[in-house]
Steps between C-alpha positions, in 0.01 A plus 500: 500500500523415868613139462770355272646153474846362439441458127431875477789610720792279393542645148481851650771462763741709291240757401624837631140605567440208738617477860459192719474518879557218748267602784542191717442568870431287804382532857765409761303187593542370146873461559611606152729777382370658182814698417720189529262302280512779243881496505498126436250497212264746335357577159771654281493879521278507809577755771417432864254716695429444869159638592598543866822694448481649152133602480401560863507820702786447749351752745153345511375328815357202314706250306486516120323837496526617141740786426383821335469485120808721449709267715363201309590667172858552621526138615384362167704749297816402689453144374466606140120497492352803327167629382558362149552142612256213504574346840445128565498399866534149641576319825557142609152437642270566207433866578508510881721812511514591131149641528623757752769626260245509217278715721793718612591579140141595425478712817802693370322546167647223284235302313715292264556224752412131488542194717671189366244222529637223721807702592847347511373153590303463179778669300746234622248218453468605136876468455564870454839657584618631836828666600694624799631802309376828644412760232622857523269754343560876501250708697182558303249783476197408706239774523282457807129554433344422839183288510371574852170328426681165509592545868269494800555557873320409821283812487381404150402152616317637804312735269394203286378315810286799599368610162562218253622567149745213467557135583800378698679184387746325736788305342618327818442131565154383597624414850641847559181656363294301749731598785639149540844538344821639644528878498766749603242749627309525827170416333389230259217492250406721207350832404122471539319437173813405310510202267765228517695426181839356605771607257575140399137452392604698191752231408484142389716223362856390570695722471225743602380744237194721464164338449304581188276809505192278526650315796604825668155647455351193667744533793394857572131443440500201739656726763215749456712766331302739282711571194288803410604689815821675608725263696765549768734205548677424826724229648767482772724789399387602152700246297260226392214753492666619180471151350123506550503846340691355206253214458214747503680701232515183289120496528485857370429658839686830505354661814715307749724644770727346766471568873870534562494468880281190480478275807839617629326831574139392554584209731687726744262797489271586791248702301380248241239222497610139455302193397585131530371185338367500145274804539 
């Protein structure tokens, strides 16, 4: 059960086998402070997880590089999240960063994890409770069972470009994919042969929530994505790539991995090909 709604979650907020995670996160240009917003109002019982500080490798060269599964397990366990828990993750933008925490839990070997459809915005719009009280859970037992097949690096993507075997799906905006948008790398464009499915194409409505499976399937098919092939998702720094991976999971596609370095690595590399425009 990858996706749950507020009607499912609210009566389970006091269930000791359920843990809720506020995974809100923003780029500096967005001018918002996720931790302060959490302190002001969050779903009762939700703990806060920052993907940049709590789940990233602090010694890595690239921002947001995922930590090793054992380190992830310790981070989640310290917040009271254990192997026995059903974890429900949300953010304030419909899944923008929650998808990354969903993927991080799975990479560490935890499969009982769902996203809250519509996130906090829909929760509030439905009149459901929020609080400023910060929960205190004792450390839990989280057994790391690494899933290395969910993670891909630059060498893996180069191998796909040479020999095939997978499709690449880019979750950045259409403008950035074409090489027209602002980037923080020396080069603009996209990985040759990749397909453009901006992360927000998975969402619809106000507040934004996930499109139906039929609508999602149409989004990916229009973009030329073959749902019968392995897929590697990419974006700017590996965050919204995980939301495309989540949407593909909703469609039953299990052979999906995330290129963690994404354009932050590819756009500054001297040994990779780059395409621009729609092709």
